[in-house]
C-alpha positions, -999 to 999 in steps of 0.1 A, spaced: -938 94 826 -949 81 793 -951 44 784 -939 34 750 -944 -3 742 -947 -11 779 -914 7 788 -913 39 808 -898 65 785 -886 89 813 -869 74 843 -856 89 875 -820 93 887 -818 60 906 -832 41 877 -808 59 853 -779 49 876 -790 13 875 -796 14 838 -762 27 830 -743 9 857 -731 41 873 -735 53 909 -762 78 917 -734 102 927 -717 98 894 -749 104 875 -756 136 895 -720 148 888 -724 141 851 -757 160 850 -741 190 867 -713 189 841 -738 182 812 -720 151 802 -751 129 801 -784 137 783 -813 146 808 -847 163 808 -857 189 834 -893 184 846 -898 214 869 -871 208 895 -869 171 888 -842 155 866 -854 127 844 -838 106 817 -851 95 784 -843 58 779 -839 63 741 -814 91 746 -795 71 772 -792 42 747 -779 66 720 -755 82 745 -742 48 755 -736 38 718 -719 71 711 -695 66 741 -687 30 734 -651 24 726 -646 -4 701 -615 -26 704 -586 -21 680 -583 -47 652 -556 -73 659 -524 -68 640 -511 -98 621 -474 -104 624 
């Protein structure tokens, strides 16, 4: 793991689940479906925090503007 500004850049599956608010099971399922960005380190699955932040922003659904009557 590499520290950038005091923050670990690569985190494990449990930390990624906590960071995203998803269950560990859901994160594993999303990895197997390639629906979430991840890094393979040998047989380990790691997550780049910057890529998770980008992924969260890309998957954010903004509210519709209110219609005026």
